[in-house]
N, C-alpha and C positions, 0 to 999 in steps of 0.2 A: 584390740589392736587400736592402738591412738594414730592419728595423722599428725604429722607435723605441718606447719603454715608455709608454704613453699611460696615464692615469691610470684605473682600472677604471670609471667612468662618463663615459668620455669621449663614448660612442656612448650615448644613451639607450636604454633597453629597456622596452617596455609593462611597466608595474607587475604586469598580470595575470599575467605569466610567471613573477613571483618565487613564485607557489602551483603551479606545473608542474613535477610531478617529471619526471627523468630516466627514459626507459625503461631497465629493467635487463635482465640476460641471465643466463644460466648461467655462473657463476664460472670463472674459467680454473682449469686442474688442471696439475701439473707433470707428471701421468701422461698417456701418451698416449691419445687417444680412439679406441676402435675400434669402439665401439658408441654411434653419435649418437642418445641418447634423449632430447633437449632442445628440440628445436624443432619436433615435431610434423609433421615432412617425410614425403615418402613415399621410400623409399630406392630405388625403381626408378628405372631411366634411363627417359627418354621414348621413344617409340614411334618404329618406323620413319618412320611420317607424319608425324609432327612434325618429326623430323630433316631429311627431304627438303623439308619446306614450308620451313623455317629456311634449308637451304643453298641453295635456289631464291631467296629474297627476299635472300640475301648477296650476291647478283650485282648487288644494284639498291641499295647502301647510301648512297649520295647521293640517294636519293628521298624525299621525306616519307613518312610513312602517308598513308591516306585521312584526310582532316579529318574529327575529330569520332569517328574510330573507327566510321563508319557501316558499315563491311563487317563488322567484329565485331558491332556491335548487330543487324544484319540475321540474322547466322548464329545467334545465341544466340536473336534472336525466331522464327526458324523451327523451332530445336530445343525451343524451350518451347511453341511455339505461341501467343506473344504478339503483341502490337502493337509494331512496333519504336518506337513513341512511349512505350512504358513501361518502356524500357531505357536505363539509362546504363552506360557502361563507363570505367574507370581503372585505375592501375597497382595494383592490387590494391583488397579489398573495404574496407580500411581507410582508404585515401585517399576512397573514396568516402563513408563516414561522416564524416569532417572536414567534405566539401562539403555534406553533407545538413545537418549542423548549422550550417554558415556560412550556409545559405540558408534554414534555417526557424528557427532557435533566436535568440529575441530576447536582445539584450544583457541579462545580469542574470537572465536566466530560468533556472528549475530543469530540469534533465535528469534523471530517476528511472533508477536503474540497480540491477542486482543486484551484489551484492556476498559473497564474491568472485567477480569474473567477469575478463573481459580485462582485463589490466592497461593496456591503450591506451584503454580508455575513459574514464577520468577525464581523462586527458591532452586527448583530442578535445575534451572537453566544455568544458575551461578555455581551450583555445585558440580556440574559435569565442566566448568571451566568457559561457558559459554557467557555472552553478552545480552540481555534481554533488551529487544526492540519493543516498547510498548507502543501499540496504537490504539486511540482512544475508539470505544463503540460510538454507533451512530447516537442520537440522542432520545430514539425509542428501544436503546438497550440490545439494539442487533450489531454483530460485526458489521464494520465498514470494510467491505471485501476489497473494496477498489484501493483504499488507503493502506490495507496489508499487502497488496498486490505490488503498489507501488515502493513498499518500505523495503523491498527485497533486493538485494544488491548483490555485488560480486563477493561481499564476505558473509553472506547469508547461510547458514548449514540446515536449518529447519524453521518451520512455521507450524504453530499450533491453533488449531481450531477446536471450538467447544460446542456441540449443540445437541438439546439445549444447553444454553451456555448459563454456568454458575458463577453469579449470583444472580442474574438479571432473568433467566429462564426463557429467554427471547430464542427461537430455533432456525434454523437455516433449512432452505429449500433443496431439495435435489437439483434443480436446475441452477441455484445459485453457488453451490458448491461444485458443479462440473465445469460452469463457466469460470470459477476463480482457479481451477486445477490447468486447465487450459494455458493459464498466463504464468504458472509456476514453472521454472526449469526443472528439466527431470533429473539433476543431480542434488536438488533441495528437498529433503524429507519433508512431507505433510502428515501430521498427525493429527488425527480428527477423535478428539475424546468424546465418545457415545455414552457416558455413563448414565444418562436419564432418557436415553432413547425409548425405552418401553412405554414410557407416559406420554410421548409426543403422538398423538392419535390424527394427525392432519394427513390430509391425501396426499400431499406433497412433501413428506416427510423422505430424508435421502435414501436412496436404495444404495445402500453402502457396498453391497459386493459388486453390483455394477459397476460403481466407480473405481473400486479396486481392481478389476480385469482391465479398464482403461488407463488406468495411472499406477506404474509399479513402484513409484516413489510415495503413495499414500499407505499408510499404518492406521489402524482403527483401535482403539482402546475401548473395552468393555469391561463391566464388573459384575460381581454376584450380590456387591452390598445393597443394591435399590430396589430392584424390582423382585427379586429373590430372597431378601430378607436376612443377608448372610453378613452384614456388616462388620459384625464382631468375630465372622472367621477369615476375612481379609484374603478374599480371591479374586482375581482378575485376569483377564487374557487380552493378547493381542495378534491381531490378523493382519498380515502384510505378505509382501513378494518374500521368496524362502531366501533370498539372499540378505535382506534385511532381518529376518527372523534369524537367521543362521548366527550372524554377528551378534543378536542380543542374547542367545542362548551362548554363547561363548563365554559370557561374563555372567551371566547367572549363575546363584550358588546351586551346587549338585540338586539340593532338594529344595525347590524355589517356594511349594506350597506345603504344608504341614499335613500328616495324614488324615486327621478329621477334617480339616479344611476340603481335601480332594474329595472324600467320600461324600460330605455333606454337598458338595457343588456336583457332582456327577448325580445324586438323587434329586436335586434341585431342578437339573435340566429337564428330567422326566417326568417333572410334577406341572405342567402347565396351567391345571386348575389353580393351585395354589399360588402361583405368579399371577394369574389373570385376575384372581380375588385381590392381590394386593394392589395391581395396576386400577383395576375397576374402582376399588374405592377410594382410590388417590382422585381419580378423573370426577366422579361424582362430588367429592367434596371440595374439589377445586371450582367447580361450576356455581357451586354455591357461595364460595369465599369469592370470587368475581363478581357475582352478583352483589352481596354484602358489602363490598368496597366501594363499588358503583352506588348504592344506594346513599352511602355516607358520604359520597364526593370525594373518596381518597383516591389519588391517581395510582394505578398499578401497571407494569408493563405486560404485555400479553405474554402468558406463559405457556410451556408446553410441557413442564417438568412436573415434577412433585414438592414446588415450591413457589413462592412467588415473591416479586420483589416490588417494594413501594420508594419509589425515588423522592423520599422526604428530605434531602439533605439534612439541614442542621436540626430539624425537628426529630429526626430518626431517633435519637436517644431518648426523646419524651415519650415516644411511644412505645420502646423498647422497656422504659421503667414502668409505664403504666401495664403493657402485658405481664411484666413480673409480679405487680400487687395482684394481678388476679391467676396468678402460678403458672403464667406461660413464659418460658424461654424464647427467646428469638435471637438472629444473627444481625448485629448491626455493623456496617462500615461506616465509621465517622465522617460527617460531613456528606456522605451520599445517600444512602439509603438503608432499609431493613428487609432483610430476607426471612419469610415464615415458611417453614416446612409446613408440609399438608399430609394429612392423612389419619392424625392421631386422635384418637376417640376424644371428644370434649372441647376440640379446638374451635368449633364454629361457636359454640356458646361463650368461650372464655375470649375469643377476638372480638365478637359482637359487644361484649360489656366493655373490653377495653377501647375499642373505636367509638363508643357512645362517650366514654369519658374524654377519650381525646378531643372528639367533636366540640364537645362544650368547653374545653379549655383552650381551643385553638382561637 
């Protein structure tokens, strides 16, 4: 079948999409990548329990998953000690953010978000018909919570937080979030993205369930992509007040998570040893990388995540190119900094060589 060449505007597109940027990614390099440090993935394979569960479900690929992901909801609820009515599941926490905004963000309403933070946030807001209100981070890469609170106005529908923050790696404390929430009107949705919470080993990290009990306008987003090593399976969940979750479920697809992903996630929840191995490996390597950066006098933000942010400004692209020469992919934000994912085998050696070259050329 051949397609004719219609005029560019033959099929109308929503005008609002003109302002929506295309999600970017690490630039392709002609050098083969041997250390994938650009995507914040877990390098470890899945556990034997996950492999067995997926293999068993492959015997019935002709059957739909359980409607609404109720089996996964039940498993997550039991693991958290929560009511199933407080949980929604979907193909990744980012999908759930889209549905949360579609359900609760009025057209043209403002959504306050920190910047720089996850690149997809403004895309989600614009897609839902909202207006992103970007609030610059502090100079140390942390959210400026006072400025975020001041940006909330009569037309604000939601506020987004990310802890640890992607891409800066800086995390909020429990008391910081608790104080912030006390200044947010009860009708404004607050979304706390905790995709990287498992790597945060600080004593004062957010006690999220406690915050949920005190603030019914708060919703938590979590994922199986990072600490559980299931990025390719695309599974995430939201935890919040039943009223908020019910609205989200109304617009979720009937089968929000694929059958193989459901059984993989349920099996992963029951395998603490595998998750702890992934997290422990990242934390150990993180300490080594932090020391190495200090030795080379390379500036880096304090990270509580499985990546580290180097605020190198215009020199970020230089380090990216050098890393690529040593087979390591990284994630650069032009003119701002470079994010390096942690946990990959061979990363310390490749990064050490790259930093020595970078230092000699600076």
